[in-house]
C-alpha positions as CSV (number, residue, x, y, z in Angstrom):
1,M,-0.4,-0.1,-0.1
2,Q,1.4,3.7,-0.8
3,V,0.2,6.2,1.7
4,F,0.0,9.5,0.7
5,I,-0.1,12.4,2.4
6,L,-2.4,15.3,1.3
7,G,-1.6,18.6,3.0
8,M,-0.4,21.8,2.0
9,H,2.0,23.8,3.8
10,G,1.5,24.5,7.7
11,S,-1.6,21.6,7.5
12,G,0.2,19.6,10.0
13,G,0.8,16.8,6.8
14,S,4.7,16.9,7.9
15,A,3.8,15.1,11.3
16,V,1.0,12.6,9.8
17,G,3.7,11.7,8.0
18,Q,6.2,11.0,10.1
19,F,3.7,9.6,12.6
20,V,2.6,6.9,9.6
21,H,6.4,6.3,9.6
22,L,6.9,6.0,12.9
23,M,3.9,3.0,12.9
24,G,6.3,1.2,10.3
25,A,5.5,2.6,6.8
26,K,8.4,2.7,5.0
27,Q,10.2,5.8,3.1
28,I,11.3,4.8,-0.7
29,D,14.9,6.2,0.1
30,D,15.3,6.2,4.0
31,H,15.5,10.0,4.2
32,E,14.1,12.9,5.6
33,T,13.6,16.7,4.4
34,I,14.2,19.0,7.6
35,M,13.7,22.7,6.6
36,P,14.8,25.2,8.8
37,N,12.3,26.9,11.4
38,S,11.1,30.3,10.5
39,A,7.9,32.3,11.9
40,V,5.6,30.2,9.4
41,D,7.2,27.0,9.0
42,K,7.3,26.1,12.7
43,D,10.1,23.2,13.6
44,Y,10.4,21.2,10.7
45,W,8.9,20.0,7.3
46,W,9.0,16.4,7.0
47,S,8.8,14.9,2.8
48,N,10.3,12.5,1.4
49,A,13.4,13.7,-0.3
50,S,13.1,11.8,-4.1
51,F,9.0,12.7,-4.4
52,Y,10.0,16.2,-3.3
53,N,12.6,16.6,-6.1
54,V,10.7,15.4,-8.7
55,N,7.3,17.4,-7.5
56,S,10.1,20.3,-7.4
57,E,10.9,20.1,-10.5
58,L,7.5,19.7,-12.5
59,M,6.4,22.5,-10.5
60,D,8.9,25.4,-11.5
61,E,8.8,23.9,-15.3
62,V,4.8,24.4,-14.9
63,L,5.2,27.8,-13.6
64,D,7.4,28.8,-16.3
65,F,5.0,27.4,-18.6
66,S,2.1,28.8,-17.0
67,S,2.0,31.9,-14.4
68,S,-2.0,30.6,-13.5
69,I,-2.4,28.6,-10.3
70,V,-5.7,28.9,-10.9
71,Y,-6.8,26.9,-13.7
72,F,-3.8,24.4,-13.3
73,D,-4.8,21.3,-14.7
74,V,-2.5,18.5,-15.2
75,D,-3.8,17.4,-18.6
76,N,-2.4,20.9,-20.0
77,I,1.0,20.0,-18.7
78,P,3.3,20.2,-21.8
79,P,4.6,16.5,-23.0
80,S,8.0,17.6,-22.6
81,P,8.1,18.2,-18.5
82,L,5.3,15.4,-18.6
83,G,8.0,13.4,-19.8
84,R,10.6,14.0,-17.5
85,F,8.4,13.8,-14.6
86,N,6.7,10.2,-15.8
87,K,10.4,8.7,-16.5
88,A,11.2,9.7,-12.6
89,A,8.1,8.6,-11.4
90,K,8.2,5.6,-12.6
91,E,11.3,4.7,-11.5
92,L,10.5,5.7,-7.9
93,A,7.3,3.0,-8.4
94,S,9.4,0.3,-9.5
95,S,11.6,0.7,-6.4
96,I,8.7,-0.1,-3.8
97,N,7.9,-4.1,-2.8
98,S,4.1,-4.4,-3.6
99,D,4.0,-6.0,-0.3
100,D,5.5,-2.7,1.9
101,T,3.5,0.2,3.3
102,V,5.0,3.5,2.0
103,V,4.1,7.1,3.1
104,I,5.2,9.5,0.6
105,S,4.8,13.2,1.5
106,D,5.4,16.4,-0.2
107,P,2.7,19.3,-0.1
108,R,2.9,19.3,-3.9
109,N,1.3,15.9,-4.2
110,C,-2.3,18.0,-3.6
111,L,-1.8,19.2,-7.5
112,F,0.6,16.2,-8.5
113,L,-1.5,13.0,-6.9
114,P,-3.3,12.3,-10.5
115,L,0.0,11.8,-12.2
116,W,1.6,9.6,-9.1
117,L,-1.9,7.2,-9.8
118,E,-0.7,6.2,-12.4
119,H,2.8,4.4,-11.3
120,F,1.3,3.1,-8.2
121,D,-1.7,-0.3,-7.5
122,A,-2.7,0.2,-4.1
123,P,-2.9,4.1,-3.2
124,A,-4.7,5.5,0.1
125,C,-4.9,8.9,0.9
126,I,-5.1,10.5,4.4
127,H,-6.0,14.5,4.3
128,V,-4.7,16.7,7.0
129,V,-6.2,19.6,7.1
130,N,-5.5,22.7,10.1
131,E,-7.6,25.6,11.1
132,P,-7.6,27.8,7.9
133,M,-6.5,30.7,9.2
134,I,-3.4,29.0,11.0
135,S,-2.6,27.2,7.5
136,A,-3.4,31.0,5.9
137,E,-0.7,32.6,8.0
138,V,1.7,29.9,6.7
139,L,0.3,29.9,3.2
140,G,0.6,33.4,3.6
141,G,4.6,33.9,4.4
142,H,5.5,31.1,1.8
143,Y,3.7,32.8,-1.1
144,N,4.4,36.1,-0.1
145,C,0.4,37.3,-0.1
146,P,-2.0,38.6,2.0
147,R,-4.7,36.9,4.3
148,S,-7.6,37.3,1.5
149,E,-5.5,35.3,-1.1
150,S,-3.7,32.8,1.1
151,I,-7.3,31.9,2.4
152,A,-8.2,31.2,-1.0
153,L,-5.2,29.4,-1.2
154,W,-5.9,27.3,1.4
155,E,-9.7,26.6,-0.1
156,F,-8.0,25.9,-3.4
157,Y,-5.2,23.3,-2.6
158,N,-7.2,21.6,-0.2
159,K,-10.0,21.3,-3.0
160,H,-8.2,20.2,-5.3
161,A,-6.6,17.1,-3.2
162,F,-10.1,16.2,-2.3
163,A,-11.2,15.8,-5.8
164,C,-8.3,14.3,-6.7
165,S,-8.5,11.7,-4.0
166,K,-12.4,10.9,-4.3
167,D,-11.9,7.6,-6.1
168,L,-9.0,6.2,-3.4
169,R,-9.7,4.9,-0.1
170,R,-9.3,7.7,1.9
171,M,-9.8,9.6,5.4
172,V,-10.0,13.2,6.8
173,V,-7.6,14.1,9.8
174,T,-7.8,17.8,11.3
175,W,-4.9,18.5,13.1
176,Q,-7.0,19.9,15.8
177,A,-8.3,16.3,16.7
178,I,-4.1,15.0,16.9
179,Q,-3.2,18.2,19.1
180,D,-6.4,17.8,21.7
181,N,-6.2,13.6,21.3
182,P,-3.1,12.8,19.8
183,K,-2.8,8.9,21.1
184,D,-6.5,8.0,20.1
185,T,-6.8,9.8,17.2
186,L,-3.2,8.0,15.6
187,E,-4.6,4.8,16.9
188,M,-7.9,5.8,14.3
189,I,-5.3,6.4,11.8
190,R,-3.7,2.9,12.1
191,E,-6.6,1.2,12.2
192,T,-8.3,2.4,9.5
193,L,-4.4,1.7,7.3
194,I,-5.3,-2.0,8.9
195,D,-8.5,-2.3,7.5
196,W,-7.3,-0.9,4.1
197,G,-4.5,-4.1,3.9
198,A,-1.6,-2.0,5.3
199,K,0.9,-4.7,6.8
200,G,2.9,-4.3,9.8
201,L,1.8,-0.9,11.7
202,Q,2.4,-0.7,15.7
203,P,1.7,2.1,17.9
204,V,3.4,5.3,18.4
205,D,4.9,5.3,21.5
206,D,4.0,8.2,23.8
207,K,7.6,10.1,24.2
208,N,7.8,10.7,19.9
209,I,3.7,11.4,20.1
210,N,4.4,14.1,22.6
211,D,7.8,15.5,21.3
212,I,6.1,15.8,17.5
213,V,3.1,17.4,18.8
214,T,5.2,19.3,20.9
215,S,7.3,20.4,17.7
216,F,4.0,21.2,15.7
217,S,1.9,22.8,18.4
218,Q,0.6,26.1,17.0
219,E,-1.8,28.6,18.8
220,P,-5.6,28.3,17.6
221,S,-6.3,31.4,15.1
222,E,-8.2,34.4,17.6
223,H,-9.6,35.6,14.2
224,A,-13.5,35.7,13.7
225,Q,-15.5,34.4,11.3
226,D,-16.1,37.2,9.2
227,D,-11.8,36.5,8.2
228,Y,-13.1,34.1,5.9
229,L,-13.3,35.5,2.2
230,N,-17.1,33.6,1.7
231,G,-19.8,31.4,3.2
232,S,-18.1,28.7,0.7
233,Q,-15.3,28.6,2.1
234,A,-16.8,28.5,5.6
235,Q,-18.7,25.7,4.8
236,F,-15.7,23.8,3.7
237,A,-14.0,24.3,7.0
238,K,-17.2,22.9,8.6
239,A,-17.4,19.9,6.4
240,V,-13.6,19.0,6.8
241,E,-14.1,19.2,10.7
242,D,-17.0,16.8,10.6
243,G,-15.8,14.6,8.0
244,S,-18.6,15.0,5.6
245,V,-16.4,16.7,3.0
246,L,-15.5,13.1,2.1
247,T,-19.1,12.6,0.7
248,W,-18.7,15.5,-1.5
249,T,-18.9,14.7,-5.1
250,D,-18.0,18.3,-6.2
251,Y,-14.7,20.5,-4.9
252,F,-15.7,23.7,-7.1
253,V,-13.2,26.5,-5.9
254,S,-16.3,29.1,-4.8
255,S,-16.1,32.2,-7.2
256,G,-14.6,34.8,-4.6
257,G,-11.9,32.2,-4.2
258,T,-11.0,32.4,-7.6
259,E,-11.4,36.3,-7.6
260,M,-8.4,36.5,-5.0
261,L,-6.8,34.3,-6.7
262,T,-6.6,35.6,-10.1
263,R,-6.4,39.4,-8.4
264,F,-2.8,37.8,-6.8
265,E,-1.7,36.1,-10.1
266,R,-2.6,39.2,-11.8
267,S,-0.1,41.7,-9.2
268,K,2.4,38.8,-9.3
269,W,2.7,39.1,-12.5
270,A,2.7,43.1,-12.7
271,E,5.4,43.0,-10.6
272,Q,7.5,40.4,-12.9
273,Q,6.8,43.0,-15.7
274,A,7.9,45.9,-13.9
275,N,11.2,44.1,-13.2
276,E,12.0,42.5,-16.4
277,Y,11.3,46.8,-17.3
278,E,14.5,47.3,-14.8
279,V,16.7,44.9,-16.6
280,L,16.0,46.5,-19.8
281,L,16.4,50.2,-18.9
282,V,19.5,49.5,-16.9
283,T,20.7,47.3,-20.5
284,Q,20.0,50.3,-22.4
285,G,21.6,52.9,-19.8
286,L,25.0,50.6,-19.5
287,A,24.5,50.7,-23.9
288,A,24.8,54.3,-22.8
289,L,27.2,54.8,-21.2
290,K,29.8,52.7,-23.5
291,N,28.8,55.2,-26.3
292,G,30.2,58.3,-24.1
293,E,26.5,58.9,-22.9
294,N,26.6,59.8,-19.4
295,E,23.7,61.5,-19.1
296,K,21.2,59.6,-20.8
297,A,22.8,56.6,-18.6
298,E,21.8,58.8,-15.4
299,T,18.4,59.3,-17.1
300,F,18.2,55.4,-17.4
301,A,19.2,55.0,-14.2
302,Q,17.2,57.4,-12.0
303,V,14.0,56.2,-14.0
304,V,14.3,52.7,-12.1
305,L,15.7,54.1,-9.2
306,Q,12.5,56.4,-8.5
307,A,9.9,53.0,-8.8
308,D,13.2,51.0,-7.2
309,P,15.4,53.0,-4.7
310,G,17.5,49.7,-3.6
311,N,18.0,48.4,-7.1
312,P,21.6,47.5,-7.3
313,D,22.1,47.5,-10.8
314,A,20.7,51.0,-11.2
315,L,22.8,52.3,-8.1
316,H,25.6,50.6,-9.7
317,L,25.1,52.4,-13.4
318,Y,24.3,55.9,-11.8
319,G,27.2,55.4,-10.0
320,L,29.4,54.7,-13.2
321,A,28.0,57.9,-14.9
322,R,28.7,60.0,-11.8
323,S,32.5,58.5,-12.4
324,M,32.3,58.9,-15.9
325,S,31.3,62.7,-15.5
326,G,34.0,63.2,-13.1
327,D,31.9,63.2,-9.3
328,N,33.8,60.0,-8.1
329,E,32.6,61.3,-4.5
330,S,28.7,60.7,-5.6
331,A,30.0,57.8,-7.6
332,M,31.7,56.5,-4.4
333,K,28.3,56.7,-2.5
334,L,26.1,55.0,-5.2
335,I,28.2,52.2,-5.9
336,S,29.0,51.5,-2.0
337,K,25.0,51.3,-1.6
338,S,25.1,49.1,-4.4
339,V,27.6,46.7,-2.6
340,E,25.8,46.9,0.9
341,I,22.4,45.3,-0.9
342,R,24.0,43.0,-3.1
343,P,27.8,42.5,-1.1
344,D,28.8,39.4,-3.5
345,S,28.7,40.9,-7.0
346,A,32.5,40.8,-8.3
347,M,32.0,43.5,-10.6
348,T,30.3,46.1,-8.8
349,L,33.3,45.5,-6.0
350,N,35.8,46.2,-8.6
351,D,34.2,49.1,-9.8
352,L,34.3,50.9,-6.4
353,G,37.9,49.8,-5.9
354,M,38.4,51.4,-9.1
355,V,36.6,54.2,-7.9
356,Y,38.5,54.7,-4.6
357,H,41.1,54.5,-6.5
358,L,40.4,57.8,-8.5
359,T,39.9,60.1,-5.3
360,G,43.1,58.8,-3.8
361,D,42.4,56.4,-1.3
362,D,44.5,53.3,-2.2
363,V,44.0,51.6,0.5
364,K,40.2,50.6,0.1
365,A,40.8,50.0,-3.1
366,K,42.9,47.0,-2.4
367,E,40.6,46.2,0.3
368,C,37.8,46.0,-2.9
369,F,39.9,44.3,-5.0
370,E,40.9,41.8,-3.0
371,K,37.4,40.7,-2.5
372,T,36.4,41.0,-5.8
373,L,38.9,38.1,-6.4
374,A,38.0,36.2,-2.8
375,I,34.1,36.5,-4.3
376,N,35.5,35.6,-8.3
377,P,39.5,34.5,-8.2
378,D,39.2,34.4,-11.9
379,F,38.4,37.8,-12.1
380,Q,41.3,39.2,-14.7
381,L,40.5,42.9,-14.3
382,A,40.3,42.7,-10.8
383,K,44.4,40.7,-10.9
384,N,45.6,43.7,-13.3
385,N,44.0,46.5,-10.7
386,L,45.7,44.5,-8.2
387,E,49.4,44.6,-9.8
388,Q,49.3,48.2,-10.9
389,L,48.7,49.3,-7.2
390,A,51.7,47.1,-6.4
391,A,53.6,48.6,-8.8
């Protein structure tokens, strides 16, 4: 049996996957992925590394193909990335002994479950859902979006997962149930899996239960019902809580949720377009600088900096233009600020060293050239500059 843990970030799916593993379910690669603690992701994220890597590659390609997650459909994935996914999935599936109970945990299986099902013969699903506002906080931190959009993401991912699993053996577990009554809830999970045909599963000992529940414990949301985007989401949350969601036949995302996600994705697209426009302006500014058009280069830099005052490339460009015009004091301030924002740019550090040299401060110039070579030992221009200082 292959037990898929279906739960997005902040759901408690990582903890449930670890519990099922401790019951005796195997992993394909005997590897745990532990993500660093953060304000939104709590103490750990337990995931099968092999599945995580395959899903990550496909997710990156899907987002390159289409930025809209709202209208995501596995049937519309281009043949090339789909072929690579199926090849990797087939290899993973072939490594599983059909008599073993295997646990598979990765949040993106909420999207990609139908693709994995083509390669496994005995799938079962455990849906893990947390209190919506807690999940929304985690998703908001993960995707850098406001509360209304993160609630819509909570709805989208969970409904998509339930729609994908409706023809499979499945159960729903709330993190609140595990937090309130962990031993009985985990025993219910174990007994259900055994009824489905899982073999060799044993109860989880009390210490492991307490350690994992404590690590993942989260404060209940203080937000009122009004914080839900719409009544449909509140109804869905209630159906998850009482288990009746398993009897639903349709899991359409509410119109309000779709509207919010579409608005969020449009804002991301606009931000991406703005970034691409800034890159274009800086590129044109550098071309102007090479042609000796210093004032034109400054204008390009100023336009970018009006919209994005901390753009390191525009600061660098502006500094170079000021230096070419003979204002090395201003150039030093501008390029120094660029270095503060992006200290690992060898080119910017080298140019800062040149400006220091032009102002007569060869000590700081030498430091900049040495830092440049520490980042890129093959930077020939910085080597030449150091040799000229030593001459």
